[in-house]
C-alpha positions in Angstrom: 44.4 142.2 106.5 46.5 139.1 107.6 42.8 137.6 108.0 41.9 138.3 104.5 45.0 137.1 103.1 44.3 133.6 105.0 40.6 133.1 104.1 42.1 133.7 100.4 44.7 131.5 100.3 42.2 128.7 102.1 39.8 129.5 99.0 42.5 129.0 97.0 43.7 125.8 98.2 39.8 124.4 98.6 39.6 125.6 94.4 42.8 123.7 93.4 41.8 120.3 95.3 38.6 120.2 93.9 40.3 121.1 90.4 43.5 117.9 91.2 40.5 115.5 92.4 38.4 113.4 89.8 36.8 111.6 92.7 34.4 108.4 92.1 32.0 110.2 94.4 29.5 112.0 92.7 26.2 114.4 94.4 23.5 111.9 94.5 20.8 114.4 93.6 22.2 115.1 90.0 23.0 110.8 89.6 22.8 110.6 85.1 23.0 106.8 84.8 22.3 103.4 86.7 26.0 103.3 88.3 25.4 106.4 89.8 21.9 105.9 91.1 22.6 102.0 92.2 25.6 103.3 94.3 23.4 106.0 95.7 21.0 103.8 96.9 23.1 100.9 97.7 24.9 101.3 101.5 27.6 99.1 100.6 28.4 100.1 97.2 28.3 104.2 98.9 31.1 102.8 101.2 33.0 101.3 98.7 32.6 104.4 96.7 33.8 106.4 100.2 36.8 103.7 100.4 37.8 104.9 96.5 37.6 108.1 96.9 40.4 108.3 100.1 42.0 106.0 98.0 42.3 108.1 94.9 43.3 111.3 97.1 45.9 109.2 98.5 47.6 107.7 95.3 47.0 111.5 93.7 48.8 112.9 96.8 51.9 110.3 96.4 52.5 110.0 92.8 54.9 111.7 90.4 52.8 112.0 87.7 49.3 113.4 88.5 47.8 114.0 85.1 48.7 110.5 84.0 46.3 108.9 87.0 43.6 111.7 86.8 43.7 110.4 82.7 43.0 107.0 83.9 40.7 107.8 86.6 38.2 109.3 83.5 39.1 106.4 81.9 37.7 104.4 84.7 34.9 106.6 85.1 33.6 105.5 81.3 34.3 101.6 82.5 32.3 102.0 85.3 29.2 103.7 84.0 28.5 100.8 81.5 27.7 98.5 84.7 24.4 97.8 84.4 24.1 94.8 87.3 25.4 95.9 91.2 27.7 92.9 90.7 29.4 94.5 88.0 29.3 97.6 89.8 30.8 95.6 92.8 33.6 93.9 91.1 34.5 97.3 89.2 34.7 99.1 92.3 36.8 96.7 94.6 38.9 96.0 91.4 39.6 99.8 91.5 40.7 100.3 95.6 42.8 97.3 94.7 44.7 99.0 91.6 44.8 102.7 93.8 46.1 100.8 96.6 49.1 99.1 94.9 49.9 102.2 93.0 49.7 104.1 96.3 52.8 101.6 97.7 54.7 101.5 94.1 54.7 105.2 94.3 55.7 105.3 97.8 58.3 102.4 97.2 59.7 104.7 94.5 59.7 107.7 96.4 61.7 105.8 99.0 64.2 104.2 96.4 65.2 107.9 94.9 65.6 109.0 98.4 67.8 105.9 99.6 70.1 106.6 96.3 70.0 110.4 96.6 71.6 109.6 99.9 74.4 106.5 99.0 75.2 109.4 95.9 75.9 111.9 99.2 77.5 109.7 100.7 79.6 108.4 97.7 80.4 112.1 96.8 81.6 112.9 101.0 83.9 109.4 100.9 85.2 110.5 97.2 85.9 114.2 98.9 87.8 112.7 101.7 89.4 110.5 100.0 90.7 113.3 97.1 91.5 115.5 100.3 93.4 112.9 101.8 95.6 111.8 98.9 96.7 115.9 98.5 97.9 116.0 102.1 99.7 112.9 101.3 101.1 114.7 98.3 101.6 118.0 100.1 103.4 115.8 102.8 105.8 114.1 100.0 106.5 117.8 98.8 107.1 119.2 101.5 110.2 116.1 102.4 111.4 116.8 98.8 111.6 120.5 99.6 113.8 119.9 103.0 115.8 117.1 101.7 116.9 119.4 98.5 117.1 122.1 101.0 119.3 120.0 103.3 121.4 119.0 100.3 122.0 122.9 99.3 123.0 123.8 102.9 125.7 121.0 103.1 126.8 121.8 99.5 128.8 125.0 100.8 130.5 123.2 103.4 131.7 120.0 101.1 133.9 122.8 99.1 135.1 124.8 101.7 136.6 121.1 103.0 137.2 119.8 99.5 139.3 123.8 99.2 141.2 123.1 102.5 142.0 119.7 101.7 143.2 120.8 98.2 145.6 124.0 99.5 147.4 121.6 101.7 150.8 120.5 100.6 152.1 117.0 100.1 154.6 116.1 102.1 158.2 116.4 100.2 159.7 113.8 102.1 157.5 111.1 100.4 158.9 109.7 97.2 155.9 109.0 94.4 156.8 105.1 95.1 155.8 105.8 98.7 152.7 107.2 97.9 151.8 104.7 95.3 152.3 101.7 97.5 150.0 103.8 100.0 147.3 104.2 97.3 147.3 100.6 96.6 147.2 99.5 100.5 144.3 101.6 101.4 141.6 100.0 99.1 142.9 96.2 100.2 142.0 97.2 103.9 139.1 94.3 105.2 136.0 95.6 105.6 134.1 94.5 108.6 131.4 91.9 107.7 128.3 90.0 109.8 129.4 87.9 112.2 129.6 84.3 111.2 126.9 83.3 113.8 124.3 86.2 112.4 124.9 85.3 108.6 124.0 81.6 109.8 120.9 82.8 111.3 119.6 84.8 108.7 120.7 82.0 106.1 118.3 79.3 108.8 115.3 81.8 108.3 115.5 83.3 105.0 115.5 79.1 103.6 113.5 76.0 104.6 115.8 74.9 106.8 113.3 76.3 109.9 110.2 74.2 108.0 112.1 71.3 108.3 113.3 71.7 111.9 109.6 72.4 113.0 108.3 69.4 111.6 111.1 67.5 112.8 110.5 68.7 116.4 106.8 68.4 115.9 107.2 64.4 114.9 109.4 64.0 117.5 106.9 65.9 120.4 104.3 63.3 119.1 106.4 60.6 119.8 107.5 61.9 123.1 103.6 62.5 124.3 102.8 59.3 123.2 105.8 57.7 125.2 104.8 59.7 127.9 101.0 58.3 128.1 102.4 54.8 128.0 104.5 55.7 131.2 108.1 55.0 129.1 108.7 58.5 129.5 107.8 61.8 131.5 107.7 65.3 129.9 106.1 67.2 133.2 105.9 65.6 136.7 103.4 67.8 137.9 101.9 71.5 138.1 105.0 73.1 139.6 107.3 71.8 136.8 105.9 72.4 133.8 104.6 76.2 135.7 108.6 76.5 136.0 109.6 75.5 132.4 106.8 77.8 130.6 107.3 80.8 133.1 111.1 81.5 133.1 110.9 82.8 128.9 107.9 84.8 130.1 109.4 86.1 133.3 112.9 87.0 131.1 111.0 88.5 128.5 108.9 91.0 131.4 112.0 91.8 132.8 113.7 93.2 129.7 110.5 95.3 128.9 110.6 96.4 132.5 114.7 97.4 131.7 113.3 99.0 128.6 111.1 101.3 129.8 114.0 102.5 132.3 115.6 103.4 129.5 118.3 101.2 130.7 120.9 100.1 127.6 119.8 97.7 125.1 122.7 95.2 126.0 120.8 94.8 129.8 117.5 94.1 128.3 119.1 91.8 125.9 121.0 89.8 129.1 117.6 89.8 131.2 115.8 88.2 128.1 118.7 85.7 127.6 118.9 84.9 131.3 115.2 83.7 131.2 115.4 81.7 128.0 118.9 79.8 129.2 117.4 79.3 133.0 114.1 77.8 130.8 116.3 75.7 129.3 118.9 74.4 131.9 115.9 73.7 134.2 114.0 71.5 131.0 117.3 69.5 131.2 117.3 69.6 134.5 114.3 68.1 134.7 114.3 65.8 131.8 117.3 64.1 133.5 115.7 63.9 137.2 112.3 62.0 135.6 113.9 59.9 132.9 115.9 57.6 132.2 117.9 55.9 128.6 119.4 58.4 126.5 115.9 57.8 123.8 113.5 59.0 126.6 115.8 62.2 127.7 116.4 63.0 124.2 112.7 63.3 122.7 111.5 64.7 126.0 114.1 67.5 126.0 113.1 68.1 121.9 109.5 68.4 123.1 109.3 70.7 125.7 112.0 72.7 123.7 109.6 72.7 120.5 106.5 73.3 122.4 107.8 76.2 124.0 109.8 77.7 121.4 106.5 77.4 119.1 104.2 78.6 121.8 106.0 82.0 122.6 106.9 82.7 119.0 103.1 82.5 117.8 102.5 85.0 121.3 105.2 87.5 120.3 104.2 87.7 116.2 100.5 88.7 117.5 101.6 91.1 119.7 104.2 92.9 117.6 100.7 92.7 115.4 98.9 94.6 117.6 101.3 97.6 117.7 101.5 98.1 113.9 98.8 99.7 111.9 98.1 97.9 108.7 98.4 101.0 105.7 94.6 102.0 104.2 93.6 100.5 101.5 92.8 101.4 98.0 89.4 103.7 98.4 89.0 103.0 102.1 88.6 106.2 103.9 90.4 106.8 107.2 87.5 106.2 109.4 87.0 103.1 107.9 90.4 101.9 107.9 90.6 103.3 111.7 87.6 101.0 112.4 89.0 98.3 110.8 92.3 98.4 112.7 90.4 98.2 115.5 88.4 95.2 114.9 91.7 93.4 113.6 93.1 94.4 117.2 90.3 92.6 119.0 90.4 89.5 117.0 93.9 89.4 117.8 93.3 89.7 121.5 90.9 87.4 121.4 93.1 85.1 119.5 95.9 85.8 122.0 93.4 84.9 124.9 92.3 81.5 123.1 96.3 80.3 122.5 97.1 81.1 125.9 93.9 78.9 127.4 94.4 76.3 124.9 98.3 76.2 125.6 97.4 76.0 129.6 95.1 72.9 129.2 97.1 71.2 127.3 100.3 71.4 129.4 98.0 70.2 132.2 96.8 67.5 130.0 100.5 66.6 129.8 101.1 66.7 133.4 102.2 63.0 135.0 100.2 64.4 138.6 97.5 66.8 138.4 98.4 68.9 142.0 101.2 71.6 142.6 104.4 70.4 145.0 106.9 72.4 146.3 109.6 74.2 144.7 112.5 72.1 146.9 110.5 68.9 145.4 110.8 70.1 142.0 114.7 70.6 142.3 115.4 67.5 143.8 117.4 65.0 141.7 116.2 61.7 141.7 117.1 59.5 139.1 114.2 56.8 139.5 111.2 58.2 137.2 108.3 59.9 138.6 
């Protein structure tokens, strides 16, 4: 039974192929005109006719409009049969093979474009579904937060009512006269409210306005002037590598010590003291080394300002870059969670590369500023000598 069904299916398939293919090849014994007889008698034209038949079958298999291609093939056969010379047949067959090959490529490109569009549509639909799910989760989270806040307020209201009732039940002392009560009420609002310290207010005003920009500009100009005087040997910024290393490493040591103390869950005041100690020691050593290797108030002032400007700008940039590593930027509009994570990872890698490049550039610049390209002992750097190196 299965063998019979297989034979019937095979016969049906062969019949379908025979019906769907209007090939250029034919039975030479039934040649009815000059074109067919010439193709049968000429080996070259017969080979071209076989190639044409394969090209037609390939185009028919790849097209989405087989009826149109069959009609086109019938029309071409009528044109071919009108040829009366072998040259005409050669040109007609060659042109048809070229047309069918181009037709196959075009149909294949259309199929690929349709498949690519379908794949993009599926991806876009999936992305929109993810965005919709994310927005729904965010909305549910906000609703849960609002419900929790309302429940917290409702639970706090009975306690406030009971406290108010207990306060209203307490009788007022009979020993106080109305005048004393009025004076007490007038004095209570007049109590001063503790404000921010003056130093903190000045610091906030400094960063809120353009003052820090002018300070940075003036410091940069003074630094350039100090470097110029350094290379004319009128002043000395850094004596050697040891001098530069001590000046620039003390703030980093203080910051590392503060982080270690914070990791050990020490009070914040202890971490602040460690950081402040490193900064104060760096400033003190910069002033000490400047007085040790320079003479004259102008040179000393220029060098101290240059050192503090270079160190402050470098560590401020490094600190901002490190802080950006621990802050994830919010998702942009229409951006999926996977793309946002990939973008954050890429931005962190770029920030790490920027930190490394900035550190290497600052180290090379500091080495270039040193008077002597060598390391000396710590005792030599701490030895006070008023004569410039």
